[in-house]
C-alpha positions in Angstrom: 247.2 124.9 -54.6 249.6 124.6 -51.7 252.9 123.2 -52.9 254.3 120.4 -50.8 257.7 121.0 -49.4 260.2 118.3 -48.4 262.9 118.5 -45.7 266.2 116.8 -45.1 264.8 113.5 -43.9 261.9 113.9 -46.3 259.0 114.4 -43.9 256.3 116.9 -45.0 256.9 120.4 -43.5 254.3 122.7 -42.1 253.2 125.6 -44.2 253.2 128.6 -41.9 252.7 131.4 -44.4 251.8 131.7 -48.1 254.8 130.6 -50.1 256.9 129.6 -47.1 257.6 126.2 -45.6 258.2 126.4 -41.9 260.8 126.7 -40.4 263.2 125.8 -43.3 266.5 126.6 -41.6 265.9 124.5 -38.6 264.7 121.4 -40.5 267.3 121.7 -43.2 270.3 122.3 -41.0 269.5 120.5 -37.8 270.3 117.1 -39.4 273.7 118.6 -40.3 274.2 119.8 -36.8 273.4 116.3 -35.5 275.5 114.6 -38.1 278.8 115.4 -36.7 277.8 115.2 -33.1 277.7 111.7 -31.8 280.8 110.5 -33.6 282.7 113.8 -33.2 282.5 113.2 -29.4 283.9 109.7 -29.6 286.3 109.7 -32.5 287.1 112.8 -34.4 288.4 115.1 -31.6 291.6 113.7 -30.1 291.6 115.0 -26.5 295.0 116.7 -26.2 296.2 120.2 -25.7 298.8 122.7 -26.9 301.4 122.7 -24.1 304.3 120.5 -23.2 303.8 116.8 -23.2 302.2 115.6 -19.9 301.1 112.2 -18.6 297.6 111.8 -17.1 297.0 108.7 -14.9 293.8 107.1 -13.7 292.7 103.9 -12.1 289.4 102.1 -12.8 288.0 99.7 -10.3 284.7 97.9 -9.6 282.9 99.4 -6.7 282.1 95.9 -5.4 285.7 94.7 -5.7 285.0 92.2 -8.5 286.9 91.8 -11.7 286.7 94.6 -14.3 284.4 93.8 -17.3 287.1 93.7 -20.1 288.9 96.9 -20.8 286.8 100.0 -19.9 287.4 103.1 -21.9 288.2 106.4 -20.1 286.4 109.5 -21.2 286.8 113.2 -20.4 283.8 115.5 -20.4 284.8 119.1 -21.0 282.1 121.7 -21.4 279.5 119.0 -21.8 281.4 117.3 -24.7 282.7 113.8 -24.4 286.3 113.0 -25.5 287.3 109.3 -25.6 290.9 109.0 -24.3 291.6 105.3 -24.6 291.4 102.1 -22.6 292.6 100.7 -19.4 294.7 97.5 -19.2 293.3 94.3 -17.6 294.1 95.7 -14.1 292.3 99.0 -14.7 295.4 101.1 -15.1 295.1 104.0 -17.4 297.6 106.6 -18.7 297.3 109.2 -21.4 300.0 111.4 -22.9 298.8 115.0 -23.4 300.7 115.7 -26.6 301.6 119.3 -27.6 301.5 118.4 -31.3 297.7 117.9 -31.3 294.6 120.0 -30.8 293.9 121.2 -27.3 291.8 119.1 -24.9 289.4 121.5 -23.4 287.5 123.8 -25.9 287.2 126.6 -23.3 291.0 126.9 -22.8 292.6 130.0 -24.2 295.2 128.6 -26.7 297.0 131.9 -27.4 299.6 131.2 -24.7 301.5 128.0 -24.2 300.1 125.9 -21.4 302.6 124.5 -18.9 300.4 122.9 -16.3 297.2 120.8 -15.9 295.0 123.6 -14.6 293.0 123.7 -17.9 291.6 120.2 -17.0 290.0 121.6 -13.8 286.7 122.2 -15.6 286.6 118.6 -17.0 285.1 115.5 -15.5 286.4 111.9 -16.1 284.4 108.7 -16.3 284.9 105.1 -17.3 282.8 103.4 -20.0 281.7 99.8 -20.1 278.3 99.0 -21.6 275.7 98.3 -19.0 277.7 99.6 -16.1 277.5 102.9 -14.3 280.5 105.1 -13.8 281.4 107.5 -11.1 282.4 110.9 -12.3 285.7 112.3 -11.0 286.0 116.1 -11.0 289.6 117.1 -10.2 288.9 120.8 -9.5 292.1 120.9 -7.5 294.1 120.7 -10.8 293.7 124.5 -10.9 296.5 124.6 -8.3 298.8 122.3 -10.2 301.5 124.5 -11.9 304.6 122.4 -12.4 303.6 118.7 -12.5 304.7 116.6 -15.4 302.4 113.7 -14.4 299.2 113.8 -12.5 296.5 111.3 -11.4 292.8 112.1 -11.6 292.3 109.3 -9.0 290.2 106.2 -9.0 287.1 105.9 -11.1 284.6 103.4 -9.7 282.3 101.3 -12.0 279.1 99.8 -10.5 277.0 97.0 -11.9 273.2 97.2 -12.1 271.3 95.4 -9.3 270.0 92.7 -11.6 273.4 91.9 -13.1 275.1 88.8 -11.8 278.6 89.3 -10.3 280.1 86.7 -12.7 280.6 88.3 -16.1 280.5 86.7 -19.5 284.2 86.7 -19.4 284.5 84.5 -16.3 285.9 81.5 -18.0 288.8 79.4 -16.9 291.7 80.2 -19.1 294.9 78.3 -19.6 298.0 80.2 -18.5 299.1 80.9 -22.1 295.7 82.4 -23.0 295.7 84.4 -19.8 299.2 85.8 -20.5 298.2 86.7 -24.1 295.0 88.4 -22.8 297.0 90.5 -20.3 299.6 91.4 -22.9 296.8 92.4 -25.3 295.3 94.6 -22.6 298.6 96.3 -21.9 299.1 97.0 -25.6 295.6 98.3 -25.9 296.2 100.7 -23.0 299.4 101.9 -24.8 297.5 102.4 -28.1 299.5 99.7 -29.8 296.6 98.5 -31.7 298.2 95.8 -34.0 300.1 94.3 -31.1 296.9 94.2 -29.0 295.0 92.5 -31.8 297.7 89.9 -32.2 297.7 89.0 -28.5 293.9 88.8 -28.3 293.9 86.6 -31.4 296.3 84.3 -29.5 293.9 84.3 -26.6 290.9 83.1 -28.7 293.0 80.6 -30.6 293.7 78.9 -27.3 290.2 79.5 -25.8 287.7 80.3 -28.6 284.8 80.7 -26.2 286.5 83.6 -24.3 284.0 86.5 -24.6 286.4 89.4 -23.7 289.0 88.1 -26.1 286.7 88.8 -29.0 285.7 92.1 -27.5 289.4 93.0 -27.3 289.9 92.1 -31.0 286.9 94.3 -31.9 288.3 97.2 -30.0 291.7 96.9 -31.7 290.1 96.5 -35.1 288.0 99.7 -34.6 291.1 101.6 -33.7 292.8 100.3 -36.8 289.6 101.2 -38.8 289.2 97.6 -39.9 285.5 97.9 -39.6 284.4 94.6 -41.0 286.9 92.7 -38.8 285.5 94.6 -35.8 282.0 93.7 -36.7 283.0 90.0 -37.1 284.7 90.0 -33.7 281.6 91.6 -31.9 279.3 89.1 -33.6 281.5 86.3 -32.3 281.1 87.7 -28.8 277.3 88.1 -29.4 277.0 84.4 -30.4 278.9 83.3 -27.3 276.7 85.4 -24.9 273.5 86.4 -26.7 271.9 87.8 -23.5 274.8 90.3 -22.9 274.0 93.8 -24.2 277.7 94.7 -24.5 278.4 93.5 -28.1 275.0 94.8 -29.4 275.8 98.3 -28.1 279.3 98.1 -29.6 277.8 97.1 -33.0 275.4 100.1 -32.7 278.4 102.4 -32.0 280.2 100.9 -35.0 277.2 101.4 -37.2 277.1 105.1 -36.2 280.8 105.5 -36.6 280.8 104.1 -40.2 277.5 105.7 -41.2 275.6 102.4 -41.3 272.5 103.8 -39.8 270.4 100.7 -40.3 272.8 98.7 -38.3 273.0 101.4 -35.6 269.2 101.4 -35.3 268.9 97.6 -35.4 271.6 96.9 -32.8 270.7 99.8 -30.4 267.2 98.5 -30.3 268.4 95.0 -29.8 270.6 96.2 -26.8 267.6 97.9 -25.3 265.6 94.7 -25.5 268.2 93.2 -23.2 268.9 95.9 -20.7 266.9 99.1 -21.1 267.4 100.7 -17.7 271.2 100.7 -17.9 271.8 101.6 -21.6 270.8 105.3 -22.0 273.4 105.5 -24.6 271.5 103.0 -26.6 268.4 105.2 -26.5 270.6 108.0 -27.8 271.9 105.9 -30.7 268.4 104.6 -31.4 267.0 108.1 -31.6 269.9 109.5 -33.7 270.1 106.6 -36.2 266.3 106.5 -36.7 266.3 110.2 -37.3 269.0 109.8 -39.9 266.8 107.1 -41.6 263.8 109.5 -41.6 261.9 107.4 -39.0 260.9 110.5 -36.9 258.3 108.8 -34.8 260.7 106.1 -33.7 263.5 108.7 -33.1 261.2 110.8 -30.9 260.0 107.7 -29.0 263.6 106.6 -28.3 264.7 110.1 -27.2 261.7 110.5 -24.9 262.3 107.1 -23.4 266.0 107.8 -22.8 265.2 111.1 -21.2 263.2 109.5 -18.4 266.4 108.1 -16.8 268.4 109.8 -14.2 271.6 109.5 -16.3 270.0 111.1 -19.4 272.0 114.3 -19.1 275.1 112.3 -19.8 273.8 111.9 -23.3 272.9 115.4 -24.5 272.3 114.2 -28.0 268.9 112.9 -26.8 267.7 116.5 -26.8 269.0 117.2 -30.3 267.3 114.1 -31.7 264.1 115.0 -29.8 264.2 118.5 -31.3 264.4 117.1 -34.8 261.5 114.7 -34.2 259.5 117.6 -32.7 260.2 119.9 -35.7 259.2 117.1 -38.1 255.9 116.8 -36.2 255.4 120.6 -36.4 255.9 121.0 -32.6 258.2 124.0 -33.2 257.8 125.5 -29.7 258.8 122.2 -28.1 261.7 121.9 -30.6 263.0 125.2 -29.4 262.8 124.1 -25.8 264.7 120.9 -26.6 267.4 122.9 -28.3 267.7 125.1 -25.3 268.1 122.1 -23.0 270.9 120.8 -25.3 272.7 124.1 -25.2 272.6 124.2 -21.4 274.2 120.7 -21.3 276.9 121.3 -23.9 277.9 125.0 -23.7 281.2 124.3 -25.5 280.1 122.0 -28.3 281.3 122.9 -31.8 277.7 123.4 -33.1 276.6 125.8 -30.4 276.8 128.9 -32.5 274.9 127.3 -35.4 272.2 126.0 -33.0 271.8 129.5 -31.4 271.4 130.9 -34.9 268.6 128.4 -35.6 266.9 129.3 -32.3 266.8 132.9 -33.3 265.3 132.0 -36.7 262.8 129.6 -35.0 261.7 132.2 -32.5 261.2 134.7 -35.2 259.0 132.4 -37.2 257.0 131.4 -34.0 256.4 135.1 -33.2 254.6 135.7 -36.5 
């Protein structure tokens, strides 16, 4: 009698040879490879480097000249890996201190010698993040020539709204001067990573104008930075209730679920976000695929990954390929799983799990060759 074998997410594995479940290493370890990936890119790796302290500046603007949607985050993409740097203020101004006391920013940089310039950033790209909006990518290749600068600007990053989105945002609400002042102060504190101060100012804003959508979003962002997860959830749900047709708080709730390991919430809210704005939320497809894979719902994970990969911005979310590989392996599509892993490796050549995935590919090819 063939003994059934069970894998990490408990789907039945294929039996490729007598006494062997196939391919055990891929199915056992790929979930572990995935586990640290989405959140590692957004939270665990503070994007700094090992030289002298430097200050990095950027400006985020709307391409159509309208008001920014809240406080966009600024991200760096180095070797295909995303690093979240922080937030702009209400005017789109951003600065980040490259602190010598923390891990280096770019994984490809040789850390054996002390860095005294910005040239190591030349292989990175910078983008802004605001749910539902598309960001220009800025590639400051000229930084390779910068040798002595203590401060540097990567330039202006433009956000564009989808064609179907109205120019007036859910935050367009007349605010009393006191609420507007508190909101701007909250944004300035958020940009300086003064999380408690930011939360306090945003709370002042909504105490004066409880229906101000971006005031609640600001509270949620500050709470997340303070790791006050339940308070962040409450704030996003307040924003959701105010503007139920905005995908923004749903995506933030999905991110929060992934960050805290609440995969049911991550799946639920990513799918809810997709029901509102599927063409402009490729990240939601990635979260949907990842969280459903964690929950053992491989068919749904594969469907979300395949749907997300149809969009022209799919390569900005390489984890779609990892989730797809896991779904394909669970469905015994081992050759396709190998191809998906190769696509992932091509997009993120400097990810921390590259060596482990290459090892799994060797094992997988060996099994397929038999």
